[in-house]
N, C-alpha and C positions, 0 to 999 in steps of 0.2 A: 730149880734153876733151869732156865731155858737153854735149849741146845743152840749152838752157834749155827748160823746160816751157812750152807755149803758155799765153797768158793766158786768163782766163775768157771775155773777149770773143771771142778767136780761136776758142775751143772752140765758143762759141755760133754764130758765123758758119759754122764748118765744119758743124755740125749743120743749121743752117737752109739751107745750100746744097744739102743732099740732099733735104729735104722740109720741108713746113710743120708746125710743132708748135704745140700750145696752150701757154699760159704755164706751166701746171702740168707738162706733159710736159718742156718745156725745163728748168724748174727742177729736176725730178727727175734729169735727166741731168747737169746742171751742179753740183748740190749737193756731190757727193763732191770736187770740185775747188775749191770756194770756201773762202776763208779764214774767212768768217763770213756770216751771213745778210744783213747790210747790203750787202756786196760783191755778192752774188748778186742782190738786189733792184735795185741800181744798174745792173747789166748788163742785167737783164730790162727795166727801165724805158727804158734807152737803146735797146734793140732795138725796143720798141714805138714810141718816139718817132720813130725813123728809118724805121719801116714794115717792118722786117725780120721782126718777130713780129706776126702779125695773126690773131686768133682766128677771124674770119669766113672768111678764106682757108684756114685749117687745117680748118675744118668742111667747106667746099666740097670740098677735096681728099679728105677722108675719105669723103664721100658719093660722090664719083666712083669711088673705089676699091671701095667696099663696097655701094652701094645696089642694084646689080643682083642681088645674092645674098641680101640681108637685108630683113626687114620693118621697119616703122616702130618698133615697140617695141624691137627689138634695136639698131637704129641709134641711137636716142635714149639707150638705156642705155650704149652704147659712148661716145657723146659726153660723157655725164655722168662716166664713168670717166676720160675724158681731161681732165677739169677744166673743161668748158664750163659756166659758171654763168649766162650772160647769158640771162635769161628771154625777151627779145624775139627773140634769135637762135634759141633753141630752139623758140619758137612759130612762127617763119617756116619753120624746117626741118620742123616737124610738118605744116604746111599743104602744103609742097612734096612731102613724102613721101606724104601721103594722096592727093594728086592722081594719083600713078602707082602706088599700092600694088597694084591689081588686075593691071595689066600686068606688074609686076615679079614678082608671085606666079606668074602664068601662065608667064612666061618661065623662072623658076627650076624650076617643076615640069616643064616641057617639056624643059629641058636635062637634068634628072636622070632622068626617067622617060619621058615622051612617049607612053605607051600607057596605056589604061584598065586599072585593076587587075583581076586574074582572080578574086580572092575578097576576102572581108571583111578577112582578115588583111593582105593586100597593100594594100588601101585604107587601113587603119589605119597601116601603115608609111609610106605616101605622105603622109598627113595629119600624122604626127609629124615628118616631114622639114620640112614647111612651118612647123609650129608651133615647132620648134626654131630656126628662122631668124628668128623674131620676127613672123611674119605672124599676123593675127587669126584666131581659130578659125572664125568664120563665113565669112571670106574663103577659108580653106583648104578648107572644106567645099564652097564653090561652085567652086573651081578643080579639085579632084580629082574626076574623073568617077565616076559610079556604077560598080559592079562590072559587068564585061563579061558579057553574056548568053550568050555562046558558050563557056562553061567546059568542062572535060573531061567526057566521058561518065561518068555515075554520080556526079558531084560537083556537083549543082545549083548554080546561081549565085545562091543566096539571099543577100541582103545583110543582115547583122546590124547594121550601123551606122546 
C-alpha cells in the first residue's frame, strides 16, 4: 500500500525546518503541491501567524550567509528577488550594510587577492571582481591598491587607470 502524500502544511514545515524562507520563496516551493491558490494562501497565513514564517528572520539569515562576500547593491537585489517588499525592512538593511561596506569590500579583496596588482590589467581585474559582487565603484577604487612600483624590468609600472 502506498504511503499518503504529505499535506501542504507538512511540506511547509519540512522546508522551514531546514532554513528560513521569505513568503514568496515558500509559496514557489509549495505551489506545485497545492490544490488551489486559496489552500496555499491559508497555509502561508498560518505559518506567519504561528511565527514559523518570518520575513525579517529570513533576511537576517540571508545576510549572515552572503554579506561577507557581497556588496550592498548585490545583496539588496538578491533580497528583492527573494520577494522582500517591506520598504522599512529594506531601508534598515541598507543602513546596516552601508555601515560595514568598506570592511566587507576590503576583506573580500584580501581573501581573493591580498597583494597589490602588478599592472593596470591586473588592477582592472581586481576592480571588476569587487564590482561584480555589488560593491560601489568608488569604494572598489579605494580598496584596490595602486599598481605596484616594482614591476618586472623593462615593463614600467605605469598606471593607466
